[in-house]
N, C-alpha and C positions, 0 to 999 in steps of 0.2 A: 794556578794556585792565585795569582793575584786576582781574576775575573770569581772566583767562589769569594774571598776576601771581599771584593767590592757588593758581592750579592747580598752579602752577611749585613753588613755595610750600610746597604739600603733597605733592609727588611728590619733594622733596629733603627732606623730614621722613620721610617712608615709606621712602624708599633708605637713609639715615639708620640706622635700625632695622634694615632687615630686612638678612639677611647677603648678599653678594656675590654677583653674577646668577649664577657657576657653584658656588657653594658647595653640599654635596650637601643633599638635602631628603627625609626619608621620613615616610611615616605614622606616628604614634605606637600604642602598643597603647589609647588613651583613644579612637580612630576608630572601632573594632569595637566599645566600649562605650556609644557618647554615646547619650543621649537625647532631643537636641534633633536634628531632625531637620535634613538638610542646606540650602541653599539652593541655586537653580541653579547659581551661580557656583562653589562650595565642592565641587558634585558631579565639576563639570568638570575641578578640580584633582584629584579625588581619581581620576576615569578616567585624565585622564594619567599619574598615576604609574602607575597600573595597568598602562596602555600602555608604561610604559617610561622616560618622563621624570622627572629624578633632581634638577633645579634651575631655577631661576627663570627663567634664561634657554631653557629647553628648555620652560617653560610659555607665557613671549612668542611661541615660535615656532610652538607645537601651537593655541593657544586662542585662538579667534574673540574673544577678548575686550580691550577697550582698556588698555592699559597701568595708568591709574589704579585701574579697577574692580578687575584683577588683583592689584596691590600691596594695597588694602584688604583683598582675600578673603584670598592668603596670609596677610598681618600677623594678620588676624581669627581666622586657623585655628590660627597659632601663640600667639596669645595665649593661646586655650582650649584650648592643649596639645593639638591635633588632628595639628599638623605638627612636627616637629623638625629641626633643623638637624645638619649634621656638626660637631661641635666642633673637628675637627681640619682642616678644610677650611681653605686658605690663606686669610687675612683675616680669619677667623672667631676671632677671641679667648674669647668666653663663651658662644657661644649666642645666643637670642634672649633679652632681657631679661624675666623675669617668666613664663617658659614653665619647665615642671618640668623634673629630669634626666630622660636619657634611661633607659630603662627596659631591661632586658638585650635583649629583645625589637627595641627601637626599635635599638640598638648592631646586632643583628644584621642586621636589614631596611639598614644603612646600610652596613654589611662585605660583605653581599654583592652591591652594588650593581657 
């Protein structure tokens, strides 16, 4: 019971930090030049982006990953600057805290969606 409460609390914390489920997400230009290899869940997120998924809700629908693992992966990628959130998306006030501002390439990718 305590473990379930901890998981619910962790999910709530991650959801509070991440953009809303339908806020656009795009790979940043840093994704192409990162020297740290991506792990399997990160590669799955990149593959989903390449397949046309553009938000957290679509990742949930497409990827066979449990929600806590998916949220941790997206949060980690955002904090590393590998994903950027659409700052003008409804419900997104200031993007991802701690992430670098989007480059011109990032903005072009978001607008092309």
